[in-house]
C-alpha positions as CSV (number, residue, x, y, z in Angstrom):
1,X,261.7,192.2,73.2
2,X,265.0,190.6,72.1
3,X,265.6,187.4,73.9
4,X,268.3,187.4,76.5
5,X,270.0,184.5,78.2
6,X,269.2,184.0,81.9
7,X,273.0,184.0,82.6
8,X,273.2,187.6,81.4
9,X,274.5,190.0,84.0
10,X,271.8,192.3,85.3
11,X,270.4,193.2,88.7
12,X,268.7,190.0,90.0
13,X,264.9,190.0,90.1
14,X,262.4,187.2,90.6
15,X,262.6,186.5,86.9
16,X,262.6,182.7,86.5
17,X,259.0,181.4,86.5
18,X,258.4,177.6,86.7
19,X,254.8,176.6,86.1
20,X,253.1,173.2,86.5
21,X,249.7,172.0,85.5
22,X,247.8,168.8,84.8
23,X,244.1,168.2,84.2
24,X,242.5,171.4,83.1
25,X,245.9,172.9,82.7
26,X,245.8,173.8,79.0
27,X,243.0,176.2,79.7
28,X,244.8,177.7,82.7
29,X,248.1,178.0,80.8
30,X,246.3,179.8,77.9
31,X,244.7,182.3,80.3
32,X,248.0,182.9,82.1
33,X,250.1,183.4,78.9
34,X,247.4,185.7,77.5
35,X,247.9,188.0,80.5
36,X,251.7,188.2,80.2
37,X,253.0,191.4,78.5
38,X,255.0,191.3,75.2
39,X,258.0,192.9,77.0
40,X,258.0,190.4,79.9
41,X,261.5,190.4,81.4
42,X,261.4,186.9,82.8
43,X,262.1,183.4,81.6
44,X,259.2,180.9,81.8
45,X,259.3,177.1,82.0
46,X,256.2,174.9,81.7
47,X,255.4,171.3,82.6
48,X,252.0,169.9,81.6
49,X,251.4,166.2,82.4
50,X,251.4,164.3,79.1
51,X,251.2,160.7,78.1
52,X,254.4,159.2,76.6
53,X,252.6,158.5,73.3
54,X,251.3,162.0,72.8
55,X,253.4,164.5,70.9
56,X,252.9,167.8,72.7
57,X,251.1,170.6,70.8
58,X,251.5,172.9,73.8
59,X,254.2,175.2,72.3
60,X,252.0,176.1,69.4
61,X,248.9,176.5,71.7
62,X,250.8,178.9,74.0
63,X,252.2,180.8,71.0
64,X,248.7,181.5,69.8
65,X,247.4,182.3,73.3
66,X,249.7,185.2,74.2
67,X,252.5,187.5,72.9
68,X,255.5,185.5,74.0
69,X,257.3,182.9,71.8
70,X,256.9,179.4,73.1
71,X,259.3,176.5,72.1
72,X,259.7,172.8,72.9
73,X,262.6,172.6,75.2
74,X,265.7,170.7,74.0
75,X,268.6,169.4,76.0
76,X,271.3,172.1,76.3
77,X,269.1,174.9,75.1
78,X,269.8,178.2,76.9
79,X,267.2,179.5,79.3
80,X,266.1,182.8,77.8
81,X,264.2,185.8,79.1
82,X,261.0,186.6,77.2
83,X,260.5,183.0,76.1
84,X,258.3,180.1,77.2
85,X,260.2,176.8,77.4
86,X,257.8,173.8,77.3
87,X,258.7,170.3,78.5
88,X,258.4,167.7,75.7
89,X,256.5,164.4,76.2
90,X,258.1,161.5,78.1
91,X,261.1,163.6,79.4
92,X,261.7,165.7,82.5
93,X,262.5,169.4,82.0
94,X,265.3,170.6,84.4
95,X,267.0,174.0,84.8
96,X,270.8,173.7,85.2
97,X,272.2,177.2,85.6
98,X,271.7,179.2,82.4
99,X,270.9,176.0,80.4
100,X,268.0,173.5,80.2
101,X,268.3,169.7,80.5
102,X,265.8,167.4,78.9
103,X,266.2,163.9,80.4
104,X,264.5,160.6,80.3
105,X,264.8,160.1,84.1
106,X,262.6,158.0,86.4
107,X,259.0,158.9,86.7
108,X,257.8,161.0,89.6
109,X,254.3,161.0,90.8
110,X,253.5,158.6,87.9
111,X,254.5,161.2,85.4
112,X,257.3,162.1,83.0
113,X,257.5,165.1,82.6
114,X,256.7,165.8,86.2
115,X,256.4,169.2,87.9
116,X,258.5,168.6,91.1
117,X,261.8,167.9,89.2
118,X,261.5,171.2,87.3
119,X,260.8,173.2,90.4
120,X,263.6,171.6,92.4
121,X,266.2,172.1,89.7
122,X,265.2,175.8,89.2
123,X,265.2,176.4,92.9
124,X,268.7,175.0,93.3
125,X,270.1,176.9,90.3
126,X,268.4,180.3,90.9
127,X,267.3,180.4,94.5
128,X,265.3,183.6,95.3
129,X,265.0,184.4,91.6
130,X,262.5,181.6,91.2
131,X,258.7,181.9,91.2
132,X,256.9,178.5,91.4
133,X,253.3,178.4,90.1
134,X,250.9,175.5,90.5
135,X,247.8,175.6,88.3
136,X,244.8,173.3,87.8
137,X,245.3,169.5,88.2
138,X,244.5,166.4,90.2
139,X,246.5,164.8,93.0
140,X,249.6,166.7,94.3
141,X,252.4,167.0,91.9
142,X,254.0,170.4,92.5
143,X,253.5,170.3,96.3
144,X,257.0,169.0,97.0
145,X,258.5,171.3,94.3
146,X,257.0,174.4,95.9
147,X,258.6,173.3,99.2
148,X,262.0,173.3,97.4
149,X,261.3,176.7,95.8
150,X,260.4,178.2,99.2
151,X,263.4,176.5,101.0
152,X,265.8,178.1,98.5
153,X,264.3,181.6,99.0
154,X,261.9,181.7,96.1
155,X,258.3,182.8,95.7
156,X,255.3,180.4,95.7
157,X,252.0,181.0,93.8
158,X,248.9,178.8,93.4
159,X,245.9,179.3,91.2
160,X,242.8,180.0,93.3
161,X,241.4,176.4,93.7
162,X,237.7,177.6,93.5
163,X,238.3,178.7,89.9
164,X,240.5,175.8,88.8
165,X,238.8,173.1,86.6
166,X,240.5,170.5,88.8
167,X,241.4,172.0,92.2
168,X,243.3,169.2,93.9
169,X,246.8,170.3,92.9
170,X,246.4,173.9,94.1
171,X,244.6,172.7,97.3
172,X,247.3,170.2,98.2
173,X,250.0,172.9,97.6
174,X,248.2,175.2,100.0
175,X,247.8,172.5,102.6
176,X,251.5,171.6,102.8
177,X,253.4,174.9,102.0
178,X,253.7,178.5,103.0
179,X,252.2,180.0,99.9
180,X,253.0,183.7,99.1
181,X,250.2,184.3,96.6
182,X,246.9,182.6,96.1
183,X,245.4,184.3,93.1
184,X,242.8,184.0,90.3
185,X,244.4,183.1,87.0
186,X,244.0,186.6,85.5
187,X,246.1,188.1,88.3
188,X,249.0,185.6,88.1
189,X,250.4,187.0,84.8
190,X,250.5,190.6,86.2
191,X,252.2,189.3,89.3
192,X,254.9,187.5,87.3
193,X,255.5,190.6,85.2
194,X,255.9,192.7,88.3
195,X,258.2,190.3,90.1
196,X,260.4,190.0,87.0
197,X,261.0,193.8,87.1
198,X,261.5,194.3,90.8
199,X,265.1,193.9,92.0
200,X,265.5,191.5,94.9
201,X,267.8,194.1,96.6
202,X,270.0,191.7,98.5
203,X,267.1,189.8,100.2
204,X,268.3,187.4,102.9
205,X,268.4,183.9,101.3
206,X,268.2,180.8,103.5
207,X,270.9,178.2,103.0
208,X,269.7,175.9,100.3
209,X,269.0,172.4,101.5
210,X,271.4,170.0,99.9
211,X,268.5,167.5,99.7
212,X,267.2,169.6,96.8
213,X,270.4,169.0,94.9
214,X,270.3,165.3,95.7
215,X,266.8,164.9,94.3
216,X,267.7,166.8,91.1
217,X,270.5,164.2,90.7
218,X,268.0,161.4,90.9
219,X,265.9,163.0,88.2
220,X,269.0,163.0,86.0
221,X,269.7,159.3,86.8
222,X,272.9,160.4,88.6
223,X,271.7,159.9,92.2
224,X,273.9,158.2,94.8
225,X,272.0,155.3,96.4
226,X,273.7,155.9,99.7
227,X,272.2,159.4,99.7
228,X,268.8,157.8,100.4
229,X,269.7,157.3,104.0
230,X,270.3,161.0,104.4
231,X,267.1,161.9,102.5
232,X,264.7,159.9,104.7
233,X,264.0,156.7,106.6
234,X,263.6,153.2,105.1
235,X,259.9,152.4,104.8
236,X,258.2,149.0,104.8
237,X,257.0,149.6,101.2
238,X,258.4,148.6,97.9
239,X,258.5,150.6,94.7
240,X,255.6,149.8,92.4
241,X,257.8,150.5,89.4
242,X,261.0,148.5,90.1
243,X,260.2,146.6,93.3
244,X,263.1,148.1,95.2
245,X,262.9,149.5,98.7
246,X,261.2,152.9,99.3
247,X,262.5,155.6,101.6
248,X,260.0,157.9,103.4
249,X,260.8,161.6,103.1
250,X,258.9,164.2,105.2
251,X,259.0,167.9,104.3
252,X,256.7,170.3,106.1
253,X,254.3,167.5,107.1
254,X,254.1,166.2,103.5
255,X,255.1,162.6,103.2
256,X,256.8,161.3,100.0
257,X,258.5,158.1,98.9
258,X,261.6,157.5,96.7
259,X,263.5,154.4,95.7
260,X,267.3,154.4,95.2
261,X,267.0,154.5,91.4
262,X,264.8,157.6,91.5
263,X,261.1,156.7,91.2
264,X,259.2,159.0,93.5
265,X,255.7,159.1,94.8
266,X,253.5,161.2,97.0
267,X,251.2,159.4,99.5
268,X,248.4,159.8,97.0
269,X,250.2,158.5,93.9
270,X,251.8,155.6,95.9
271,X,248.2,154.6,96.9
272,X,247.1,154.6,93.3
273,X,250.1,152.6,92.2
274,X,249.4,150.1,94.9
275,X,245.9,149.7,93.5
276,X,247.4,148.9,90.1
277,X,249.7,146.4,91.7
278,X,246.8,144.7,93.5
279,X,244.8,144.5,90.3
280,X,247.8,143.0,88.4
281,X,248.3,140.4,91.1
282,X,244.7,139.5,91.2
283,X,244.6,139.0,87.4
284,X,247.8,136.9,87.7
285,X,246.2,134.7,90.4
286,X,243.0,134.4,88.4
287,X,244.8,133.3,85.3
288,X,246.8,130.6,87.3
289,X,243.6,129.3,89.0
290,X,241.6,129.2,85.8
291,X,244.5,127.3,84.1
292,X,244.7,124.8,86.9
293,X,241.0,124.2,87.0
294,X,240.9,123.6,83.2
295,X,243.8,121.2,83.4
296,X,242.1,119.1,86.1
297,X,238.8,119.1,84.1
298,X,240.7,117.7,81.1
299,X,242.4,115.1,83.2
300,X,239.1,114.0,84.7
301,X,237.4,113.8,81.2
302,X,240.2,111.6,79.9
303,X,240.4,109.3,82.8
304,X,239.5,105.7,81.6
305,X,237.2,104.7,84.4
306,X,234.3,107.2,84.8
307,X,233.5,105.8,88.3
308,X,237.1,106.0,89.5
309,X,237.8,107.8,92.8
310,X,240.8,109.5,91.0
311,X,238.4,111.1,88.4
312,X,236.1,112.3,91.2
313,X,239.0,113.8,93.0
314,X,240.1,115.7,89.9
315,X,236.6,117.0,89.5
316,X,236.3,118.0,93.1
317,X,239.6,119.9,93.0
318,X,238.5,121.6,89.8
319,X,235.3,122.7,91.4
320,X,237.1,124.2,94.4
321,X,239.4,126.1,92.1
322,X,236.4,127.4,90.0
323,X,234.9,128.7,93.2
324,X,238.2,130.4,94.0
325,X,238.3,131.9,90.5
326,X,234.8,133.3,91.0
327,X,235.8,134.9,94.3
328,X,238.8,136.5,92.5
329,X,236.5,137.8,89.7
330,X,234.3,139.4,92.4
331,X,237.4,141.0,94.0
332,X,238.6,142.3,90.6
333,X,235.2,143.7,89.8
334,X,235.2,145.7,93.0
335,X,238.8,146.7,92.7
336,X,238.6,147.9,89.1
337,X,235.4,149.9,89.9
338,X,237.1,151.6,92.8
339,X,240.3,152.4,91.0
340,X,238.5,153.6,87.9
341,X,236.3,156.1,89.8
342,X,239.3,157.6,91.6
343,X,241.1,160.9,90.7
344,X,243.5,160.9,87.8
345,X,246.1,163.5,87.0
Protein backbone atom coordinates (compact mmCIF):
# COMPACT_ATOMS: atom_id res chain seq x y z
CA UNK A 1 0.00 0.00 0.00
CA UNK A 2 1.39 3.45 -0.82
CA UNK A 3 2.37 5.27 2.32
CA UNK A 4 0.12 8.16 3.25
CA UNK A 5 0.80 10.92 5.76
CA UNK A 6 -1.29 10.87 8.93
CA UNK A 7 -2.30 14.48 8.27
CA UNK A 8 -4.03 13.44 5.02
CA UNK A 9 -7.71 14.30 4.94
CA UNK A 10 -9.84 11.20 5.20
CA UNK A 11 -12.68 10.02 7.42
CA UNK A 12 -11.21 9.63 10.92
CA UNK A 13 -10.71 6.10 12.21
CA UNK A 14 -8.78 4.64 15.11
CA UNK A 15 -5.72 4.54 12.93
CA UNK A 16 -2.78 5.68 15.09
CA UNK A 17 -1.43 2.73 17.08
CA UNK A 18 1.20 3.35 19.75
CA UNK A 19 2.80 0.20 21.15
CA UNK A 20 5.07 -0.24 24.15
CA UNK A 21 7.11 -3.25 25.25
CA UNK A 22 10.04 -4.14 27.47
CA UNK A 23 11.40 -7.53 28.61
CA UNK A 24 10.10 -10.21 26.24
CA UNK A 25 8.90 -7.44 23.96
CA UNK A 26 10.87 -8.38 20.87
CA UNK A 27 9.04 -11.70 20.64
CA UNK A 28 5.69 -10.01 21.29
CA UNK A 29 6.33 -7.31 18.69
CA UNK A 30 7.38 -9.88 16.10
CA UNK A 31 4.16 -11.82 16.65
CA UNK A 32 2.01 -8.69 16.45
CA UNK A 33 3.65 -7.36 13.28
CA UNK A 34 3.35 -10.78 11.67
CA UNK A 35 -0.43 -10.58 12.13
CA UNK A 36 -0.88 -7.13 10.57
CA UNK A 37 -2.07 -7.15 6.93
CA UNK A 38 0.05 -5.70 4.11
CA UNK A 39 -2.70 -3.17 3.38
CA UNK A 40 -2.96 -1.95 6.99
CA UNK A 41 -4.48 1.52 6.95
CA UNK A 42 -3.00 2.72 10.24
CA UNK A 43 0.23 4.31 11.40
CA UNK A 44 2.25 2.40 14.01
CA UNK A 45 4.75 3.76 16.54
CA UNK A 46 6.81 1.43 18.72
CA UNK A 47 8.87 1.91 21.87
CA UNK A 48 10.99 -0.94 23.20
CA UNK A 49 13.13 -0.29 26.28
CA UNK A 50 16.76 -0.13 25.19
CA UNK A 51 20.05 0.65 26.86
CA UNK A 52 21.69 3.90 25.80
CA UNK A 53 24.75 2.00 24.52
CA UNK A 54 22.82 -0.42 22.29
CA UNK A 55 22.06 0.48 18.68
CA UNK A 56 18.56 -0.75 18.00
CA UNK A 57 18.18 -3.53 15.45
CA UNK A 58 14.42 -3.50 15.97
CA UNK A 59 13.47 -1.87 12.61
CA UNK A 60 15.18 -4.65 10.65
CA UNK A 61 13.73 -7.31 12.98
CA UNK A 62 10.20 -5.99 12.46
CA UNK A 63 10.67 -5.62 8.69
CA UNK A 64 11.50 -9.32 8.54
CA UNK A 65 8.66 -10.26 10.90
CA UNK A 66 5.75 -8.90 8.88
CA UNK A 67 4.63 -7.23 5.66
CA UNK A 68 4.88 -3.58 6.78
CA UNK A 69 8.00 -1.44 6.33
CA UNK A 70 9.68 -0.46 9.59
CA UNK A 71 12.03 2.49 10.00
CA UNK A 72 14.01 4.10 12.80
CA UNK A 73 12.18 7.31 13.64
CA UNK A 74 13.94 10.62 12.98
CA UNK A 75 13.10 14.05 14.31
CA UNK A 76 10.64 15.78 11.98
CA UNK A 77 9.81 12.61 10.06
CA UNK A 78 6.16 12.49 8.89
CA UNK A 79 3.91 10.00 10.64
CA UNK A 80 2.72 7.76 7.81
CA UNK A 81 0.00 5.19 7.44
CA UNK A 82 1.16 1.70 6.53
CA UNK A 83 4.52 2.20 8.22
CA UNK A 84 6.09 1.18 11.56
CA UNK A 85 8.05 3.98 13.26
CA UNK A 86 10.53 2.70 15.87
CA UNK A 87 12.04 4.77 18.69
CA UNK A 88 15.85 4.94 18.47
CA UNK A 89 18.02 4.22 21.49
CA UNK A 90 18.52 6.92 24.15
CA UNK A 91 15.75 9.18 22.79
CA UNK A 92 12.04 9.54 23.43
CA UNK A 93 9.72 9.14 20.45
CA UNK A 94 6.85 11.64 20.46
CA UNK A 95 3.95 12.33 18.11
CA UNK A 96 3.39 16.00 17.32
CA UNK A 97 0.45 16.26 14.94
CA UNK A 98 1.39 14.73 11.58
CA UNK A 99 5.09 14.67 12.46
CA UNK A 100 7.36 12.78 14.84
CA UNK A 101 9.74 14.22 17.40
CA UNK A 102 12.86 12.38 18.54
CA UNK A 103 14.18 14.10 21.67
CA UNK A 104 16.85 13.49 24.30
CA UNK A 105 14.50 14.42 27.13
CA UNK A 106 14.60 13.40 30.80
CA UNK A 107 14.28 9.70 31.56
CA UNK A 108 10.89 8.40 32.61
CA UNK A 109 10.50 5.20 34.62
CA UNK A 110 14.30 4.82 34.37
CA UNK A 111 14.15 4.62 30.58
CA UNK A 112 14.79 6.65 27.46
CA UNK A 113 13.02 5.81 25.23
CA UNK A 114 10.04 5.35 27.54
CA UNK A 115 6.52 4.28 26.67
CA UNK A 116 4.46 6.85 28.59
CA UNK A 117 5.78 9.94 26.72
CA UNK A 118 4.89 8.39 23.35
CA UNK A 119 1.39 7.47 24.51
CA UNK A 120 0.71 10.93 25.99
CA UNK A 121 1.92 12.80 22.93
CA UNK A 122 -0.15 10.69 20.54
CA UNK A 123 -3.23 11.02 22.78
CA UNK A 124 -2.89 14.81 22.83
CA UNK A 125 -2.34 15.04 19.06
CA UNK A 126 -4.93 12.53 17.82
CA UNK A 127 -7.41 11.94 20.66
CA UNK A 128 -9.93 9.20 19.80
CA UNK A 129 -7.89 8.08 16.79
CA UNK A 130 -5.24 6.59 19.09
CA UNK A 131 -4.99 2.94 20.10
CA UNK A 132 -2.54 2.35 22.95
CA UNK A 133 -1.11 -1.17 23.27
CA UNK A 134 0.98 -2.51 26.17
CA UNK A 135 2.86 -5.76 25.60
CA UNK A 136 5.24 -7.93 27.64
CA UNK A 137 7.51 -6.22 30.17
CA UNK A 138 8.45 -5.75 33.80
CA UNK A 139 7.29 -2.97 36.14
CA UNK A 140 4.68 -0.49 34.90
CA UNK A 141 5.81 1.78 32.09
CA UNK A 142 2.76 2.29 29.85
CA UNK A 143 0.22 2.37 32.69
CA UNK A 144 0.15 6.18 32.93
CA UNK A 145 0.33 6.45 29.15
CA UNK A 146 -2.79 4.33 28.74
CA UNK A 147 -4.56 6.61 31.22
CA UNK A 148 -3.73 9.55 28.91
CA UNK A 149 -4.96 7.64 25.86
CA UNK A 150 -8.25 6.83 27.56
CA UNK A 151 -8.71 10.34 28.96
CA UNK A 152 -8.39 11.76 25.42
CA UNK A 153 -10.97 9.34 24.00
CA UNK A 154 -8.67 6.66 22.65
CA UNK A 155 -8.76 2.88 22.83
CA UNK A 156 -6.69 0.82 25.28
CA UNK A 157 -5.33 -2.68 24.65
CA UNK A 158 -3.10 -5.01 26.66
CA UNK A 159 -1.57 -8.34 25.83
CA UNK A 160 -3.09 -11.18 27.85
CA UNK A 161 -0.72 -11.32 30.84
CA UNK A 162 -0.89 -15.12 31.07
CA UNK A 163 0.81 -15.47 27.68
CA UNK A 164 3.35 -12.66 28.06
CA UNK A 165 6.93 -13.69 28.78
CA UNK A 166 6.97 -10.96 31.45
CA UNK A 167 3.42 -10.16 32.61
CA UNK A 168 4.01 -7.20 34.98
CA UNK A 169 3.46 -4.38 32.48
CA UNK A 170 0.13 -5.75 31.16
CA UNK A 171 -0.96 -6.63 34.71
CA UNK A 172 -0.22 -3.15 36.07
CA UNK A 173 -2.01 -1.57 33.13
CA UNK A 174 -5.10 -3.68 33.88
CA UNK A 175 -4.98 -2.79 37.59
CA UNK A 176 -4.99 0.98 37.07
CA UNK A 177 -6.94 1.60 33.85
CA UNK A 178 -10.21 0.91 32.12
CA UNK A 179 -8.91 -1.42 29.43
CA UNK A 180 -11.05 -1.89 26.33
CA UNK A 181 -9.38 -5.05 25.04
CA UNK A 182 -7.40 -7.75 26.86
CA UNK A 183 -6.29 -10.08 24.11
CA UNK A 184 -3.85 -12.84 23.16
CA UNK A 185 -1.12 -11.50 20.93
CA UNK A 186 -2.47 -13.17 17.78
CA UNK A 187 -5.73 -11.23 18.08
CA UNK A 188 -4.23 -7.78 18.60
CA UNK A 189 -3.07 -7.37 15.00
CA UNK A 190 -6.54 -8.17 13.66
CA UNK A 191 -8.06 -5.70 16.12
CA UNK A 192 -5.70 -2.91 15.02
CA UNK A 193 -6.47 -3.62 11.36
CA UNK A 194 -10.23 -3.50 12.00
CA UNK A 195 -10.11 -0.33 14.10
CA UNK A 196 -8.03 1.43 11.44
CA UNK A 197 -10.77 0.79 8.88
CA UNK A 198 -13.84 1.63 10.99
CA UNK A 199 -14.80 5.33 10.95
CA UNK A 200 -15.19 6.88 14.38
CA UNK A 201 -18.49 8.40 13.22
CA UNK A 202 -18.44 11.47 15.42
CA UNK A 203 -17.97 9.64 18.71
CA UNK A 204 -18.29 11.85 21.76
CA UNK A 205 -14.78 12.78 22.85
CA UNK A 206 -14.03 13.87 26.43
CA UNK A 207 -12.27 17.18 26.88
CA UNK A 208 -8.56 16.38 26.83
CA UNK A 209 -6.91 16.97 30.19
CA UNK A 210 -4.35 19.82 29.80
CA UNK A 211 -2.16 17.83 32.21
CA UNK A 212 -1.41 15.50 29.28
CA UNK A 213 -0.03 18.40 27.24
CA UNK A 214 2.00 19.64 30.20
CA UNK A 215 3.70 16.28 30.62
CA UNK A 216 4.49 16.11 26.91
CA UNK A 217 6.24 19.47 27.31
CA UNK A 218 8.42 18.04 30.08
CA UNK A 219 9.48 15.16 27.81
CA UNK A 220 10.63 17.78 25.30
CA UNK A 221 12.55 19.72 27.98
CA UNK A 222 10.06 22.57 27.62
CA UNK A 223 8.00 22.15 30.78
CA UNK A 224 7.13 25.10 33.00
CA UNK A 225 8.35 24.43 36.59
CA UNK A 226 5.32 26.32 37.94
CA UNK A 227 3.11 23.76 36.22
CA UNK A 228 4.18 21.16 38.79
CA UNK A 229 1.88 22.75 41.39
CA UNK A 230 -1.07 22.12 39.04
CA UNK A 231 0.00 18.59 38.18
CA UNK A 232 0.26 17.33 41.76
CA UNK A 233 1.24 17.90 45.38
CA UNK A 234 4.77 18.38 46.66
CA UNK A 235 6.04 15.13 48.18
CA UNK A 236 8.67 14.56 50.90
CA UNK A 237 10.90 12.76 48.39
CA UNK A 238 13.76 13.97 46.22
CA UNK A 239 14.48 13.01 42.64
CA UNK A 240 17.09 10.21 42.49
CA UNK A 241 18.45 11.63 39.23
CA UNK A 242 18.88 15.36 39.99
CA UNK A 243 18.12 15.63 43.75
CA UNK A 244 15.33 18.13 43.12
CA UNK A 245 11.91 17.99 44.78
CA UNK A 246 9.38 15.42 43.56
CA UNK A 247 5.69 16.13 43.07
CA UNK A 248 3.17 13.34 43.62
CA UNK A 249 0.66 12.86 40.80
CA UNK A 250 -2.39 10.61 41.15
CA UNK A 251 -4.37 9.35 38.16
CA UNK A 252 -7.03 6.74 38.65
CA UNK A 253 -5.45 5.51 41.87
CA UNK A 254 -2.03 5.20 40.24
CA UNK A 255 0.64 7.27 42.01
CA UNK A 256 3.53 8.75 40.06
CA UNK A 257 6.28 11.24 40.78
CA UNK A 258 7.87 13.97 38.66
CA UNK A 259 10.49 16.63 39.33
CA UNK A 260 10.39 20.09 37.81
CA UNK A 261 13.05 19.30 35.18
CA UNK A 262 11.03 16.31 33.97
CA UNK A 263 12.40 13.09 35.49
CA UNK A 264 9.41 10.87 36.21
CA UNK A 265 8.85 7.68 38.18
CA UNK A 266 6.08 5.30 39.04
CA UNK A 267 5.96 4.05 42.63
CA UNK A 268 7.81 0.90 41.56
CA UNK A 269 10.60 2.61 39.64
CA UNK A 270 11.06 5.22 42.39
CA UNK A 271 11.55 2.40 44.90
CA UNK A 272 14.19 0.80 42.67
CA UNK A 273 16.02 4.10 42.24
CA UNK A 274 15.94 4.61 46.01
CA UNK A 275 17.60 1.19 46.38
CA UNK A 276 20.36 2.38 44.04
CA UNK A 277 20.74 5.61 46.04
CA UNK A 278 21.03 3.65 49.29
CA UNK A 279 23.68 1.38 47.81
CA UNK A 280 25.65 4.35 46.48
CA UNK A 281 25.50 6.08 49.86
CA UNK A 282 26.63 2.95 51.69
CA UNK A 283 29.61 2.53 49.37
CA UNK A 284 30.50 6.20 49.88
CA UNK A 285 30.33 5.74 53.65
CA UNK A 286 32.38 2.53 53.48
CA UNK A 287 35.09 4.23 51.46
CA UNK A 288 35.28 7.14 53.93
CA UNK A 289 35.38 4.84 56.99
CA UNK A 290 38.04 2.57 55.45
CA UNK A 291 40.20 5.56 54.57
CA UNK A 292 39.92 6.99 58.09
CA UNK A 293 40.78 3.64 59.70
CA UNK A 294 43.83 3.20 57.45
CA UNK A 295 44.97 6.75 58.22
CA UNK A 296 44.77 6.13 61.97
CA UNK A 297 46.65 2.80 61.66
CA UNK A 298 49.42 4.58 59.79
CA UNK A 299 49.61 7.33 62.42
CA UNK A 300 49.83 4.72 65.20
CA UNK A 301 52.54 2.76 63.42
CA UNK A 302 54.67 5.84 62.96
CA UNK A 303 54.25 7.14 66.52
CA UNK A 304 57.71 7.31 68.17
CA UNK A 305 56.74 5.80 71.51
CA UNK A 306 55.08 2.37 71.13
CA UNK A 307 53.75 2.55 74.71
CA UNK A 308 52.26 6.02 74.30
CA UNK A 309 48.61 6.58 75.19
CA UNK A 310 48.30 8.57 71.95
CA UNK A 311 49.29 5.54 69.90
CA UNK A 312 46.83 3.34 71.82
CA UNK A 313 44.10 5.93 71.21
CA UNK A 314 44.79 5.90 67.46
CA UNK A 315 44.66 2.11 67.41
CA UNK A 316 41.43 2.03 69.43
CA UNK A 317 39.73 4.49 67.12
CA UNK A 318 40.94 2.57 64.07
CA UNK A 319 39.50 -0.63 65.54
CA UNK A 320 36.12 1.01 66.09
CA UNK A 321 36.08 2.26 62.51
CA UNK A 322 37.01 -1.18 61.20
CA UNK A 323 34.02 -2.61 63.07
CA UNK A 324 31.82 0.06 61.49
CA UNK A 325 33.24 -0.81 58.08
CA UNK A 326 32.37 -4.47 58.63
CA UNK A 327 28.79 -3.51 59.51
CA UNK A 328 28.57 -1.44 56.31
CA UNK A 329 29.86 -4.39 54.28
CA UNK A 330 27.16 -6.60 55.79
CA UNK A 331 24.51 -4.00 54.95
CA UNK A 332 25.80 -3.76 51.40
CA UNK A 333 25.82 -7.52 50.97
CA UNK A 334 22.16 -7.66 51.99
CA UNK A 335 21.18 -4.61 49.96
CA UNK A 336 22.96 -5.70 46.77
CA UNK A 337 21.44 -9.17 47.03
CA UNK A 338 17.95 -7.75 47.45
CA UNK A 339 18.25 -5.21 44.64
CA UNK A 340 19.79 -7.73 42.27
CA UNK A 341 16.99 -10.24 42.76
CA UNK A 342 14.23 -7.72 42.08
CA UNK A 343 12.38 -7.14 38.78
CA UNK A 344 14.08 -5.25 35.97
CA UNK A 345 12.52 -3.72 32.92
